[in-house]
C-alpha positions, -999 to +999 in steps of 0.1 A: -365+186-005-338+212-006-326+221-041-357+210-060-386+230-047-419+231-066-410+252-095-372+250-097-359+218-114-387+196-100-384+161-117-420+155-110-428+179-139-401+166-163-427+154-188-451+184-183-452+198-219-477+215-241-492+199-272-462+211-292-438+194-269-425+226-252-417+221-215-440+240-192-419+237-161-382+246-155-362+214-161-331+224-142-324+239-108-314+276-110-297+290-080-302+324-095-338+324-084-328+322-048-303+350-053-330+371-069-353+364-039-326+372-014-317+405-032-354+416-032-358+409+005-325+427+013-336+457-007-367+460+016-344+457+047-320+483+034-348+508+029-346+514+067-383+522+067-397+491+086-388+474+119-400+447+141-426+460+165-418+460+202-442+468+231-418+497+241-429+513+208-464+515+224-450+534+254-443+505+278-414+509+301-398+475+297-396+449+270-422+422+271-419+395+243-456+385+246-468+420+243-444+428+216-456+400+194-493+403+203-494+440+198-479+437+163-514+427+152-532+451+176-513+484+174-527+503+144-504+509+115-472+502+134-437+502+118-438+464+111-467+466+087-458+468+050-492+462+034-525+461+052-562+466+044-582+492+063-611+469+067-640+479+089-646+463+123-677+445+112-659+432+080-633+409+095-623+418+130-655+407+147-657+375+126-621+367+135-625+372+172-659+354+176-648+324+156-617+321+177-633+327+211-645+297+232-681+291+241-704+303+257-698+337+240-677+325+211-682+301+183-653+276+190-647+274+153-610+283+148-593+254+164-555+251+166-540+217+164-517+198+187-492+198+159-487+236+161-488+236+199-459+211+200-439+231+175-435+261+197-402+263+216-396+263+253-384+297+265-349+284+268-349+282+230-350+244+227-377+224+210-398+202+232-384+170+217-349+181+228-340+162+260-326+193+276-356+215+271-373+207+304-406+199+287-430+176+306-465+163+300-470+150+335-486+169+363-498+204+367-482+238+374-478+246+411-475+284+407-483+312+383-457+321+356-431+343+373-424+361+341-457+381+345-458+386+307-486+410+298-491+424+332-477+459+326-504+466+300-533+443+310-529+440+347-531+402+340-505+375+338-507+362+303-484+333+308-493+300+325-511+299+358-512+274+387-532+243+378-524+244+340-510+212+326-472+211+327-472+208+289-480+245+288-454+255+314-422+273+304-431+277+267-420+307+246-440+340+246-455+335+212-472+303+224-491+322+250-500+350+226-513+325+199-529+296+217-560+294+239-557+261+258-576+244+286-575+264+318-559+295+302-577+327+312-598+343+286-585+374+267-614+391+250-633+400+282-630+433+300-646+429+334-646+403+362-682+395+354-674+391+317-646+368+325-666+347+349-692+342+321-667+317+306-664+297+338-686+272+356-696+283+391-668+262+407-642+279+386-655+315+386-625+333+401-625+364+380-599+351+355-622+333+331-603+300+328-615+285+295-631+251+300-624+228+270-627+196+291-658+174+284-682+188+310-669+224+307-686+254+292-667+250+259-665+212+261-679+184+240-704+172+266-722+205+268-722+219+233-735+209+199-705+227+184-677+220+208-640+228+205-627+199+183-590+199+193-588+214+228-573+247+215-586+279+200-565+304+180-558+333+204-536+353+180-553+385+168-576+386+199-575+419+218-578+424+256-599+455+247-625+433+231-656+420+249-667+391+228-696+384+252-712+415+237-696+414+203-675+445+210-641+446+192-618+475+186-605+484+151-572+473+137-560+468+101-559+434+084-522+428+078-512+411+045-474+416+047-452+425+076-415+430+080-409+397+099-418+378+068-393+398+048-365+388+073-375+352+071-376+353+033-341+368+032-327+342+056-343+313+037-332+325+003-297+333+014-293+299+030-299+282-003-270+300-021-246+312+007-252+290+038-222+304+057-233+340+053-236+355+088-268+374+078-287+341+081-282+339+118-285+377+123-320+379+108-332+346+122-321+359+156-339+392+151-371+372+150-362+351+180-350+381+201-384+398+197-400+365+208-378+366+239-357+336+228-319+332+230-299+334+198-301+303+176-263+298+176-262+299+214-287+271+216-277+250+186-241+260+178-233+230+156-261+239+131-246+273+120-235+270+084-252+236+080-275+243+051-299+215+057-301+221+095-306+259+090-332+252+063-352+232+088-347+259+115-359+287+091-390+267+080-399+260+116-394+297+125-418+305+096-443+281+110-443+298+144-438+334+136-463+334+108-488+309+123-524+314+113-514+341+088-518+319+057-482+311+051-478+275+062-497+257+034-478+276+007-444+270+024-451+233+025-462+233-011-433+252-026-409+231-005-426+198-017-432+188+019-470+182+019-467+145+016-447+141+048-467+120+073-459+144+101-479+171+082-508+148+074-514+132+108-532+158+129-534+155+167-555+170+194-563+167+232-586+140+244-616+162+243-642+134+239-637+115+271-660+123+300-641+139+329-669+129+354-667+163+370-629+164+375-626+195+353-591+210+348-575+182+369-587+154+346-553+139+336-566+118+307-578+150+289-541+157+282-534+125+264-528+133+227-551+117+202-550+113+164-577+136+152-575+131+114-552+118+087-553+142+058-553+130+023-525+141-001-515+130-036-486+147-053-508+157-082-524+181-058-493+204-059-510+219-089-548+224-092-567+206-119-579+227-149-617+227-156-626+203-183-646+230-200-616+252-202-596+224-217-622+219-244-627+255-252-591+268-250-569+257-279-535+244-268-543+242-231-532+210-214-542+194-181-518+196-151-499+164-143-519+136-126-554+150-133 
């Protein structure tokens, strides 16, 4: 739904009127709203106050896309933060990290879906559904990630390692910063002993490879509250944390950061001036920090194509802003919630007994339908309490309720 988002000429609300017959929703599409949004975002850009955070801003010698993205949320009050809350450690940081950490020390509560895992690009900039991407779901990695992302700060390779499923090989840096998957070494653990705490005896190699398979320490066969999808949310977790002992360092809670402004600008500009070179410029600024090649170099025929670039920008929002509270509202304002691909949620095959095979159990990596979410278009607006309707003169119910 391109030119008719939720509140800009949406025919769904054509009969939405008050008791006097006055329309309560804009009847016609107004491109001026997009122009206003683009101008507002560009004004922030032109301030010259904010910038995308890079790990070199933290003193590292060389650019590392994984550290650059990860440290955006860990480096206190960096230049990408526009609005943040100075919450205490015990207020949100501990809760975020322990919910997202796997068992036995974590709660296994904040599970990522296969849908978001599949949305991340390969590091060559192509999506996994692209035949030229090199993506494979068969077999296992034979060597550790040669990129060595994260090592200059952590002393640990934060990419894939030998023995990981090939579906996790060659993915973009943001994937490894955001997703804890089966066999990926633990992040919030500071010593070899702490890392080994997350591994069964046969896997205790000092790396803390997380065990989401059925018989593993975080698996469905050993826990009353197992990981439900085969993934935890790794984003926001710090290598300086030791979740085994509930120790987490301070950082602010970010409500708005500069990357979102760049995406807002590109999206709004694409709706009114799809050939404007700023669209690619600012989309590529996001991709460059993520270590990806420029969008035009990967998908040259999509430049200037409004529909194609709209999809690209929405996907970039999904990845760059994942787990930051943006996705639901983007799908709602774009009238995309009813799309089947957003309602069918997939996971790994976490419920099948691996019979002791552990990380090498191939059937674990067979995608399964986890749930089909319910959506009705009336849910684009919330219902108004009946009591409010009865006590407030002139108030009318939202459509469909």
